[in-house]
C-alpha positions as CSV (number, residue, x, y, z in Angstrom):
1,X,-119.9,-78.9,13.4
2,X,-119.2,-77.1,16.7
3,X,-117.6,-73.5,16.6
4,X,-114.4,-74.6,18.3
5,X,-113.9,-77.3,15.6
6,X,-114.3,-74.6,12.9
7,X,-111.7,-72.4,14.6
8,X,-109.3,-75.3,14.8
9,X,-109.7,-76.1,11.1
10,X,-108.8,-72.4,10.2
11,X,-106.0,-71.8,12.7
12,X,-104.0,-75.0,12.7
13,X,-103.0,-74.9,9.0
14,X,-102.0,-71.3,9.3
15,X,-99.7,-72.0,12.3
16,X,-98.3,-75.0,10.6
17,X,-97.5,-72.9,7.5
18,X,-95.5,-70.5,9.6
19,X,-93.3,-73.3,10.9
20,X,-94.6,-73.5,14.4
21,X,-95.8,-76.6,16.1
22,X,-99.6,-77.0,15.9
23,X,-99.6,-78.1,19.5
24,X,-97.6,-75.2,21.0
25,X,-97.9,-71.4,20.9
26,X,-95.2,-69.5,19.1
27,X,-92.5,-67.8,21.2
28,X,-93.0,-64.5,19.4
29,X,-95.7,-62.7,17.5
30,X,-93.2,-61.5,14.9
31,X,-89.5,-62.2,14.1
32,X,-87.6,-59.8,11.8
33,X,-84.5,-61.7,10.5
34,X,-81.4,-60.8,8.4
35,X,-81.7,-57.1,9.5
36,X,-79.2,-54.4,9.5
37,X,-80.2,-52.9,12.8
38,X,-79.9,-49.2,13.6
39,X,-80.9,-49.1,17.3
40,X,-81.5,-45.3,17.5
41,X,-78.4,-44.5,19.6
42,X,-76.3,-43.5,16.6
43,X,-74.1,-46.6,17.1
44,X,-73.0,-48.5,13.9
45,X,-75.4,-50.9,12.3
46,X,-75.4,-54.4,13.6
47,X,-76.6,-57.6,11.9
48,X,-79.2,-59.8,13.6
49,X,-82.9,-60.4,14.3
50,X,-85.6,-58.6,16.3
51,X,-88.4,-60.5,18.2
52,X,-91.6,-58.8,19.0
53,X,-94.3,-60.0,21.4
54,X,-97.4,-58.2,22.7
55,X,-96.4,-55.0,21.2
56,X,-92.8,-54.8,22.5
57,X,-89.3,-55.7,21.5
58,X,-88.4,-58.8,23.6
59,X,-85.1,-60.0,22.0
60,X,-82.5,-58.9,19.6
61,X,-79.3,-60.2,18.0
62,X,-79.1,-64.0,17.5
63,X,-82.6,-64.9,18.4
64,X,-83.8,-68.5,18.8
65,X,-87.5,-69.6,18.9
66,X,-90.6,-69.7,16.8
67,X,-92.8,-66.9,15.6
68,X,-96.3,-66.5,14.4
69,X,-95.1,-64.3,11.5
70,X,-91.7,-63.5,10.1
71,X,-90.1,-60.8,7.9
72,X,-86.9,-61.4,6.0
73,X,-85.2,-58.0,6.1
74,X,-82.3,-58.8,3.8
75,X,-80.8,-55.7,2.3
76,X,-82.9,-53.5,4.5
77,X,-82.3,-51.3,7.5
78,X,-84.5,-51.8,10.6
79,X,-84.8,-48.8,12.8
80,X,-87.1,-47.4,15.6
81,X,-90.2,-45.6,14.2
82,X,-89.5,-41.9,13.6
83,X,-90.8,-39.4,16.1
84,X,-92.0,-36.0,14.6
85,X,-92.0,-33.5,17.5
86,X,-93.5,-30.6,15.5
87,X,-96.8,-31.3,13.8
88,X,-100.2,-29.6,13.5
89,X,-102.5,-32.6,14.0
90,X,-105.2,-31.4,16.3
91,X,-107.7,-32.8,13.8
92,X,-106.1,-36.2,13.6
93,X,-109.4,-37.9,14.1
94,X,-110.6,-36.6,10.8
95,X,-107.7,-38.5,9.1
96,X,-106.9,-41.2,11.6
97,X,-104.6,-43.2,9.3
98,X,-102.3,-40.2,8.7
99,X,-100.9,-42.1,5.7
100,X,-98.5,-39.3,4.6
101,X,-96.7,-39.7,8.0
102,X,-96.7,-43.5,8.0
103,X,-95.3,-43.7,4.5
104,X,-92.2,-41.7,5.5
105,X,-91.7,-43.9,8.6
106,X,-93.2,-41.7,11.3
107,X,-94.9,-43.6,14.1
108,X,-95.2,-40.9,16.7
109,X,-96.2,-37.3,16.4
110,X,-96.4,-34.3,18.8
111,X,-99.1,-31.9,18.1
112,X,-100.2,-28.6,19.8
113,X,-97.3,-26.6,18.4
114,X,-96.9,-22.9,17.7
115,X,-99.4,-22.0,20.4
116,X,-102.3,-23.8,19.0
117,X,-103.9,-26.8,20.7
118,X,-107.0,-28.1,22.3
119,X,-107.2,-26.7,25.8
120,X,-109.0,-29.8,27.2
121,X,-106.0,-32.2,26.9
122,X,-107.8,-34.9,29.0
123,X,-110.8,-34.9,26.5
124,X,-108.4,-34.8,23.5
125,X,-106.3,-37.8,24.6
126,X,-109.4,-39.7,25.7
127,X,-110.9,-39.2,22.3
128,X,-107.8,-40.7,20.8
129,X,-108.2,-43.7,23.0
130,X,-111.9,-44.1,22.1
131,X,-111.7,-43.5,18.3
132,X,-108.2,-44.9,17.6
133,X,-105.6,-43.6,15.2
134,X,-102.8,-45.3,13.3
135,X,-99.9,-43.7,15.1
136,X,-98.9,-42.5,18.6
137,X,-99.9,-39.0,19.5
138,X,-98.6,-36.6,22.2
139,X,-99.7,-33.0,22.6
140,X,-98.4,-29.7,24.0
141,X,-100.7,-27.2,25.5
142,X,-100.8,-24.1,23.3
143,X,-100.3,-20.6,24.8
144,X,-102.5,-18.9,22.1
145,X,-105.4,-21.2,23.0
146,X,-105.0,-20.7,26.7
147,X,-104.6,-16.9,26.3
148,X,-107.7,-16.7,24.2
149,X,-109.8,-18.7,26.6
150,X,-108.7,-16.8,29.7
151,X,-108.7,-13.3,28.3
152,X,-111.7,-13.2,26.0
153,X,-111.8,-10.7,23.1
154,X,-109.5,-7.9,24.2
155,X,-106.0,-9.4,23.7
156,X,-103.7,-6.6,22.8
157,X,-102.7,-6.1,26.4
158,X,-101.2,-7.9,29.4
159,X,-103.5,-10.2,31.4
160,X,-104.9,-9.1,34.7
161,X,-103.8,-11.0,37.8
162,X,-107.0,-13.0,37.7
163,X,-106.6,-13.9,34.0
164,X,-102.9,-14.9,34.5
165,X,-104.0,-17.1,37.4
166,X,-106.6,-18.7,35.1
167,X,-104.0,-19.3,32.4
168,X,-101.7,-20.9,34.9
169,X,-104.5,-23.2,36.1
170,X,-105.3,-24.2,32.5
171,X,-101.7,-25.0,31.8
172,X,-101.4,-26.9,35.1
173,X,-104.4,-29.0,34.4
174,X,-103.2,-29.7,30.9
175,X,-99.9,-30.9,32.2
176,X,-101.5,-33.0,34.9
177,X,-103.7,-34.6,32.2
178,X,-100.7,-35.6,30.1
179,X,-99.5,-32.7,28.0
180,X,-95.8,-32.9,27.3
181,X,-95.2,-29.2,27.6
182,X,-96.2,-25.7,26.6
183,X,-95.9,-24.2,23.1
184,X,-95.9,-20.6,22.0
185,X,-96.5,-19.0,18.6
186,X,-95.1,-15.6,19.1
187,X,-95.7,-14.4,15.6
188,X,-99.4,-15.1,15.8
189,X,-102.0,-13.1,17.7
190,X,-102.8,-13.3,20.5
191,X,-99.4,-14.7,21.5
192,X,-97.6,-11.9,19.7
193,X,-99.1,-9.5,22.2
194,X,-97.7,-11.4,25.2
195,X,-94.7,-10.1,27.2
196,X,-91.9,-12.4,28.2
197,X,-93.0,-12.2,31.9
198,X,-96.3,-13.8,31.1
199,X,-94.6,-16.6,29.3
200,X,-92.2,-17.1,32.1
201,X,-95.0,-17.5,34.6
202,X,-96.6,-20.2,32.5
203,X,-93.3,-21.9,31.8
204,X,-92.7,-22.3,35.6
205,X,-95.9,-24.3,35.8
206,X,-94.6,-26.5,33.0
207,X,-91.2,-26.9,34.6
208,X,-92.9,-28.1,37.8
209,X,-94.3,-31.0,35.8
210,X,-91.0,-31.8,34.0
211,X,-92.4,-30.5,30.7
212,X,-90.8,-28.7,27.8
213,X,-91.3,-25.1,26.5
214,X,-91.4,-25.3,22.7
215,X,-91.4,-21.9,20.9
216,X,-92.1,-20.6,17.5
217,X,-90.2,-17.6,18.4
218,X,-91.0,-13.9,17.9
219,X,-88.8,-13.6,14.9
220,X,-86.9,-15.8,12.4
221,X,-85.7,-13.0,10.3
222,X,-82.7,-10.6,10.9
223,X,-84.4,-10.0,14.3
224,X,-83.9,-13.7,15.3
225,X,-81.1,-12.8,17.9
226,X,-83.5,-10.8,20.1
227,X,-86.0,-13.6,19.7
228,X,-83.4,-16.1,20.8
229,X,-82.5,-14.0,23.8
230,X,-86.2,-14.0,24.9
231,X,-86.3,-17.9,24.6
232,X,-83.0,-18.1,26.6
233,X,-84.5,-15.8,29.3
234,X,-87.6,-18.0,29.6
235,X,-85.4,-21.1,29.9
236,X,-83.3,-19.5,32.6
237,X,-86.0,-17.7,34.6
238,X,-88.4,-20.5,34.6
239,X,-85.8,-23.2,35.0
240,X,-87.5,-25.0,32.0
241,X,-86.2,-27.1,29.2
242,X,-86.6,-25.2,26.0
243,X,-87.0,-26.1,22.3
244,X,-86.5,-23.8,19.3
245,X,-89.3,-24.9,16.9
246,X,-88.3,-25.2,13.2
247,X,-85.0,-23.4,13.5
248,X,-84.3,-21.2,10.5
249,X,-83.2,-17.8,9.3
250,X,-85.5,-16.2,6.7
251,X,-85.1,-13.4,4.3
252,X,-82.0,-12.4,2.3
253,X,-80.9,-10.0,5.0
254,X,-80.6,-12.9,7.5
255,X,-79.0,-15.5,5.1
256,X,-75.6,-16.7,6.3
257,X,-76.5,-16.2,10.0
258,X,-77.1,-19.9,10.9
259,X,-73.7,-20.2,12.5
260,X,-74.2,-17.2,14.7
261,X,-77.6,-18.6,15.7
262,X,-76.1,-21.9,16.8
263,X,-73.2,-20.1,18.5
264,X,-75.7,-18.2,20.7
265,X,-77.5,-21.4,21.6
266,X,-74.3,-23.3,22.3
267,X,-73.3,-20.4,24.7
268,X,-76.6,-20.7,26.5
269,X,-76.1,-24.5,26.8
270,X,-72.6,-24.0,28.2
271,X,-74.3,-22.0,31.0
272,X,-76.2,-25.2,32.0
273,X,-79.4,-24.4,30.1
274,X,-81.2,-27.3,28.4
275,X,-82.1,-26.0,24.9
276,X,-82.7,-28.1,21.8
277,X,-84.1,-27.4,18.4
278,X,-85.8,-29.0,15.4
279,X,-86.0,-28.3,11.7
280,X,-87.5,-29.5,8.4
281,X,-85.3,-30.0,5.3
282,X,-86.7,-27.4,2.9
283,X,-85.9,-23.8,2.0
284,X,-89.5,-22.8,2.2
285,X,-91.9,-22.4,5.1
286,X,-95.7,-22.3,5.2
287,X,-98.2,-20.4,7.2
288,X,-101.2,-18.1,6.8
289,X,-101.2,-15.3,4.3
290,X,-102.4,-13.1,7.2
291,X,-98.8,-13.2,8.5
292,X,-97.9,-10.6,5.8
293,X,-100.2,-8.1,7.6
294,X,-99.1,-6.5,10.9
295,X,-100.5,-8.1,14.0
296,X,-102.0,-4.8,15.3
297,X,-104.1,-4.7,12.1
298,X,-105.5,-8.2,12.7
299,X,-106.2,-7.9,16.4
300,X,-109.7,-8.9,17.2
301,X,-112.1,-10.3,14.6
302,X,-112.0,-10.2,10.8
303,X,-114.7,-7.6,11.0
304,X,-112.3,-5.4,13.0
305,X,-109.7,-5.9,10.3
306,X,-112.0,-4.9,7.5
307,X,-113.0,-1.8,9.4
308,X,-109.3,-0.8,9.7
309,X,-108.5,-1.2,6.0
310,X,-111.7,0.8,5.1
311,X,-110.3,3.7,7.1
312,X,-107.9,5.5,4.7
313,X,-105.5,6.7,7.3
314,X,-105.3,3.4,9.1
315,X,-104.9,1.6,5.8
316,X,-102.0,3.8,4.8
317,X,-100.3,3.1,8.1
318,X,-100.7,-0.6,7.7
319,X,-99.2,-0.4,4.2
320,X,-96.3,1.7,5.5
321,X,-95.6,-1.0,8.1
322,X,-95.7,-3.7,5.5
323,X,-93.2,-1.8,3.3
324,X,-90.8,-1.4,6.3
325,X,-91.0,-5.2,6.9
326,X,-90.2,-5.9,3.2
327,X,-87.2,-3.6,3.4
328,X,-86.0,-5.3,6.6
329,X,-86.3,-8.7,5.0
330,X,-84.5,-7.5,1.8
331,X,-87.6,-8.1,-0.3
332,X,-88.9,-5.9,-3.1
333,X,-92.2,-7.6,-3.4
334,X,-94.1,-10.8,-2.5
335,X,-92.9,-13.0,-5.3
336,X,-91.4,-15.4,-2.7
337,X,-95.0,-16.3,-1.4
338,X,-97.0,-19.0,-3.3
339,X,-100.7,-19.3,-2.4
340,X,-101.3,-23.0,-1.3
341,X,-104.9,-22.7,0.0
342,X,-107.5,-20.1,-0.6
343,X,-111.0,-21.6,-0.3
344,X,-112.8,-18.5,-1.7
345,X,-110.9,-18.9,-5.0
346,X,-109.0,-22.1,-5.4
347,X,-107.9,-21.1,-9.0
348,X,-105.2,-18.9,-7.3
349,X,-103.6,-22.0,-5.6
350,X,-100.1,-22.4,-6.9
351,X,-99.7,-18.8,-8.0
352,X,-97.3,-16.3,-6.4
353,X,-98.8,-13.2,-4.9
354,X,-97.7,-11.1,-8.0
355,X,-99.1,-13.7,-10.4
356,X,-102.4,-13.7,-8.5
357,X,-102.5,-9.9,-8.3
358,X,-102.0,-9.8,-12.1
359,X,-104.9,-12.3,-12.6
360,X,-107.3,-10.7,-10.2
361,X,-106.4,-7.0,-10.4
362,X,-104.8,-6.8,-13.8
363,X,-101.5,-5.6,-12.4
364,X,-98.7,-7.0,-10.3
365,X,-97.5,-3.7,-9.0
366,X,-96.6,-3.7,-5.3
367,X,-99.7,-1.8,-4.3
368,X,-101.9,-4.4,-6.2
369,X,-100.1,-7.2,-4.4
370,X,-100.8,-5.6,-1.0
371,X,-104.5,-5.0,-2.0
372,X,-104.7,-8.7,-3.0
373,X,-103.3,-9.7,0.4
374,X,-106.0,-7.6,2.1
375,X,-108.7,-9.1,-0.1
376,X,-107.6,-12.6,0.7
377,X,-107.9,-11.9,4.4
378,X,-111.2,-10.1,3.9
379,X,-112.6,-13.2,2.1
380,X,-111.8,-15.7,4.8
381,X,-108.0,-15.9,4.7
382,X,-105.7,-18.4,3.1
383,X,-102.2,-19.9,3.5
384,X,-99.0,-19.8,1.4
385,X,-95.7,-21.4,1.0
386,X,-92.8,-18.9,1.6
387,X,-89.5,-19.4,-0.2
388,X,-87.5,-17.6,2.4
389,X,-84.4,-19.6,3.4
390,X,-81.2,-20.7,1.6
391,X,-79.7,-24.2,1.3
392,X,-76.3,-23.4,3.0
393,X,-78.1,-22.3,6.2
394,X,-80.3,-25.5,6.1
395,X,-77.1,-27.6,6.0
396,X,-75.4,-25.7,8.7
397,X,-78.4,-26.3,11.1
398,X,-78.6,-29.9,10.1
399,X,-75.0,-30.6,11.0
400,X,-75.5,-29.6,14.6
401,X,-75.8,-32.7,16.9
402,X,-78.8,-31.4,18.8
403,X,-80.9,-30.8,15.7
404,X,-84.0,-33.0,15.6
405,X,-85.9,-33.7,12.4
406,X,-89.6,-32.5,12.4
407,X,-91.9,-31.7,9.6
408,X,-94.1,-28.9,10.8
409,X,-96.7,-30.8,8.8
410,X,-100.1,-32.3,9.3
411,X,-102.1,-35.3,8.2
412,X,-103.1,-34.7,4.5
413,X,-106.0,-35.8,2.3
414,X,-104.5,-37.0,-1.0
415,X,-105.0,-34.4,-3.7
416,X,-106.5,-31.6,-1.5
417,X,-105.0,-28.1,-1.9
418,X,-101.3,-27.6,-2.3
419,X,-99.6,-28.4,1.1
420,X,-96.0,-28.0,1.8
421,X,-94.2,-31.2,0.6
422,X,-92.6,-31.6,4.0
423,X,-95.9,-33.3,5.1
424,X,-95.2,-36.1,2.7
425,X,-91.4,-36.3,2.5
426,X,-89.5,-34.7,5.3
427,X,-88.0,-37.9,6.9
428,X,-87.4,-39.6,3.6
429,X,-85.6,-36.5,2.3
430,X,-83.1,-36.6,5.2
431,X,-82.2,-40.3,4.4
432,X,-82.2,-39.9,0.6
433,X,-80.8,-36.5,-0.1
434,X,-78.8,-35.6,3.0
435,X,-77.5,-39.0,4.0
436,X,-77.2,-41.0,0.8
437,X,-76.5,-38.2,-1.8
438,X,-74.8,-35.4,0.1
439,X,-73.4,-37.5,2.9
440,X,-73.9,-34.7,5.3
441,X,-74.9,-37.1,8.1
442,X,-74.2,-40.8,8.6
443,X,-77.3,-43.0,8.3
444,X,-77.0,-44.0,12.0
445,X,-76.7,-40.3,13.1
446,X,-79.7,-39.3,11.0
447,X,-81.8,-42.0,12.6
448,X,-80.7,-40.9,16.0
449,X,-82.0,-37.4,15.2
450,X,-85.4,-38.9,14.3
451,X,-85.7,-41.4,17.1
452,X,-83.9,-41.4,20.4
453,X,-83.1,-37.7,20.5
454,X,-86.8,-36.6,20.2
455,X,-87.9,-39.4,22.6
456,X,-85.4,-38.2,25.2
457,X,-86.1,-34.6,24.6
458,X,-89.9,-35.0,25.0
459,X,-89.7,-37.7,27.6
460,X,-91.6,-40.3,25.6
461,X,-91.1,-43.5,27.7
462,X,-89.9,-46.6,25.9
463,X,-89.8,-45.0,22.5
464,X,-87.0,-44.1,20.0
465,X,-84.8,-47.1,20.7
466,X,-84.7,-50.7,19.5
467,X,-83.9,-52.6,22.7
468,X,-85.7,-55.3,24.8
469,X,-88.6,-53.7,26.6
470,X,-89.2,-50.9,24.2
471,X,-92.4,-50.5,22.3
472,X,-92.2,-52.1,18.8
473,X,-92.5,-48.9,16.8
474,X,-90.4,-50.0,13.8
475,X,-89.5,-49.1,10.2
476,X,-88.0,-51.3,7.6
477,X,-86.6,-49.4,4.6
478,X,-84.2,-49.8,1.7
479,X,-81.4,-47.3,2.2
480,X,-80.6,-47.3,-1.5
481,X,-84.1,-46.4,-2.6
482,X,-85.6,-44.3,0.2
483,X,-86.5,-40.8,-1.2
484,X,-89.0,-38.0,-1.0
485,X,-91.2,-37.8,-4.1
486,X,-93.2,-34.8,-3.1
487,X,-92.4,-31.5,-4.7
488,X,-93.7,-28.0,-4.3
489,X,-95.5,-28.3,-7.6
490,X,-96.8,-31.9,-6.9
491,X,-96.8,-32.3,-3.1
492,X,-99.3,-35.2,-2.9
493,X,-96.6,-37.9,-3.5
494,X,-95.9,-40.5,-0.9
495,X,-92.3,-41.2,0.2
496,X,-90.6,-44.2,-1.4
497,X,-88.4,-47.0,0.0
498,X,-90.4,-48.0,3.1
499,X,-91.4,-51.7,3.0
500,X,-92.8,-52.1,6.6
501,X,-93.9,-49.8,9.3
502,X,-95.1,-51.1,12.7
503,X,-96.8,-49.2,15.5
504,X,-96.8,-50.9,18.9
505,X,-96.0,-54.2,17.2
506,X,-98.8,-53.9,14.6
507,X,-98.3,-53.5,10.9
508,X,-99.6,-50.3,9.5
509,X,-97.6,-50.5,6.3
510,X,-96.8,-54.1,5.1
511,X,-94.9,-54.9,1.9
512,X,-95.5,-51.3,0.9
513,X,-99.2,-51.4,1.3
514,X,-101.3,-49.6,3.9
515,X,-103.0,-51.7,6.5
516,X,-106.1,-50.4,8.1
517,X,-104.9,-50.9,11.6
518,X,-105.3,-48.2,14.2
519,X,-102.6,-49.3,16.6
520,X,-101.6,-45.9,17.9
521,X,-101.8,-44.8,21.5
522,X,-102.1,-41.4,23.1
523,X,-98.9,-40.7,24.9
524,X,-98.9,-38.8,28.2
525,X,-96.1,-37.0,30.0
526,X,-93.5,-39.6,31.0
527,X,-95.7,-42.6,30.0
C-alpha cells in the first residue's frame, strides 16, 4: 500500500468523527462552544463561541462553520491567558513546561525582574526559539547584571563616564534586541549602591525605545515613601513609563500605610506620569537570607564578607546595623523569616530563624539568630520566606484599578525545596479567594488585571484580549471550583479548576492533563 493511501485511512475517519466533511477542510482548527466569555476588557461576560485557526482567534459570538476539534465549555468561563509580568524565569529552559504557571492559567511571563537578567537578550530570546518552551516569554534587561558587567568587581561607588557609557550601550542593545524595559533591584548589591542619576540615564535609553522601567524599589518598609519619590523622579526626569514591582508595605511599623502609598502614586499620575504597579496575593515575601545583612557587609565576594565578620570591630558594627534595622521594622527578632532553601543543610528548610538557631546553636537568643544568619551566608547562602505584611494592606492595594496580578515566582520542580506558594497559586488565589469568597473584585475586573492591563502596560502585541486577530492564548476554568491549593507548609500543590489552557492556539492543558506541547514564543518589544 502506498504511503498516501495509509495517511488517508488514518485521517479520513478522524475528520468524519469530528463532524466535518471528508472531502473539505474544516473552517477552524478549534471551536469553543457554550462559553461564558470574559474578553479581558472588564466588560460583563457574554455567551457564545470562539473559533481558532492557525494560532489566532478568528471569530467570536454566534459562529457558524466546521472545526477539526471542539470544546463544550458549558458552565465554564473562557478568558485570555493570564500574563504574569513579574517572574524570575531566566532558567526557563531547565523547566521548559513551567507546569506550575500553566496550571494556574498563566500563558505569558515577563522575566528579568529585580535587576537580574541575562545581558545578551538576543541570545536569550534566540535560545527560546531554538529550544522551545510551553509558554510565551518576554524579558527585561536587569540593571544589576548590566552594572556588574560594566563595572567589574569594585561596585560600591558611582560608575566612571566610560562605565556609564558602556552600561547605556548594553541597555540600548538589549532594547534593540527585544527587551521590554529595564528592571532594578535597589535592595540588592550592586544596584543598591547606584545613585538615582545613574538610573535616570539608563531609563532615558529605555524611554527612547518605548520601554518600561520596572523597579524593586530601595525600600518597602516605613522608608517606602522616599523610595517612591525616587521612582517618581526617574519617571519624570527620564520621561519613562514606570512600574512599582510587587507593591507592598512590610514590617509592623509600616502596616496601615497602603492608602498613603497609593495616594502618592495617584498624585504622580495626576501630574501626567505613567506609573503602574503589580502585586502577589500573600502576606509573605521571599528573597535571600543575605538581605538580613547590610549591603555594605556583602559588597564584593563571599570571601570579602567572611573577612569582615572575622574582624571583631567590623562584625560588631554589622550587628549594630542589623539591630537598628529590626527596631525600624518593629521586630524583636527574626521569627518572621522561614528558611525555604539552604543547600548546605536542607534539614533547616521550613524552620524559622529562631527555630534553626536553637537546633544548630542550642539557643534562640537574638545573638545566636544573627550568628546563624552569618553562618548561612558563609556556607553558600540560602533563601527564606518573610511573613512581613498584613491582610488589610493587601486588600487595599488589590482594590486599586491599576493593580496588576503578578507572582514574583519562578518555574518550580515538583517537590524541590519549599518555594513560596505564589509560584503555584497566585492567579487561582485571586479568582477563588478574592473574587468568589471575599467578592473584593468582580470576576471580569480580576481577569482584566491579569490580561489586558499587563499586555497594554508591557506593550505585548495581540495579547491579553479575546477578539478576532488576537493570539489564541486562552484559559477555560470553572469559576465555582478554581482555587489555590498551595500553602506555605505544602507549596508544591497545583492550582485547581482549570480544564483547558491554550498557548498560541495549542493545548498545553487539556481536560486537566498536561500536554507536552512547547507552543510558546519569545516576545519582543512591540511584537
